[in-house]
C-alpha positions in Angstrom: 0.0 0.0 0.0 1.3 3.4 -0.9 0.0 5.8 1.8 0.9 8.9 -0.3 -1.3 7.7 -3.3 -4.6 8.7 -1.9 -7.0 8.7 -4.8 -10.0 10.8 -5.4 -13.4 9.2 -6.2 -12.9 9.9 -9.9 -9.4 8.4 -10.1 -8.0 4.9 -10.4 -4.7 3.3 -9.3 -2.2 3.6 -12.2 -0.4 0.7 -13.7 3.3 0.8 -14.6 3.4 0.6 -18.4 7.1 0.8 -18.8 10.1 1.0 -16.5 13.8 1.2 -17.2 15.9 1.2 -14.1 17.1 3.6 -12.9 15.9 6.4 -15.2 12.3 5.9 -16.4 8.8 5.0 -15.2 5.6 5.4 -17.2 2.2 5.2 -15.5 -1.2 4.6 -17.0 -3.9 7.1 -16.5 -5.2 8.1 -13.1 -8.5 9.1 -14.7 -10.9 6.6 -16.1 -12.5 9.4 -18.1 -9.1 9.9 -19.9 -7.7 6.3 -20.3 -5.2 7.7 -22.9 -3.4 9.9 -20.4 0.1 8.7 -19.4 2.5 10.1 -16.9 6.2 9.7 -17.6 8.8 10.1 -14.8 12.3 10.8 -15.8 14.9 10.4 -13.1 18.5 11.7 -13.2 20.9 10.9 -10.4 23.9 12.9 -9.4 26.1 13.6 -6.4 23.5 15.8 -4.8 20.6 13.3 -5.1 18.0 12.5 -7.7 16.1 14.9 -9.9 12.6 13.9 -11.0 10.8 15.4 -14.0 7.3 14.2 -14.9 5.4 14.7 -18.2 1.7 14.3 -18.7 0.7 13.1 -22.2 -2.7 12.7 -23.7 -4.0 11.8 -27.1 -6.1 14.0 -29.3 -8.5 15.5 -28.8 -6.7 17.3 -26.0 -8.7 18.3 -22.9 -9.8 21.9 -22.4 -7.4 24.2 -20.6 -9.2 23.9 -17.2 -9.0 20.1 -17.3 -5.3 20.1 -18.2 -4.6 22.5 -15.3 -6.6 20.2 -12.9 -4.7 17.1 -14.1 -1.3 18.7 -13.8 -2.2 20.1 -10.3 -3.3 16.7 -9.2 -0.1 15.0 -10.3 1.9 17.8 -8.6 0.0 17.2 -5.4 0.5 13.4 -5.4 4.2 13.5 -6.4 5.7 16.8 -5.2 3.7 16.9 -2.0 2.3 13.6 -0.8 5.2 11.4 -1.9 7.8 13.9 -1.0 6.5 14.3 2.5 6.9 10.5 3.1 10.7 10.7 2.9 12.4 10.7 6.2 9.4 9.2 8.1 
């Protein structure tokens, strides 16, 4: 169980679609309403730690601007807040 991955009612647990250790992980969609959405995590290690960049991709037709903002904000909340706050516990 991942205590940081607290899903909303309109979300689903993602599946790992691709993983290349130690640099890449691709998740399936969090949103059943947008099964085409994918979240790619690119990790780069260095002497100061690991840098994480994520990219949200969707197929055409693209969602409206408000939906894109909501999706990005949600990923940011899960990864850059919830997950991050679990380190050191």
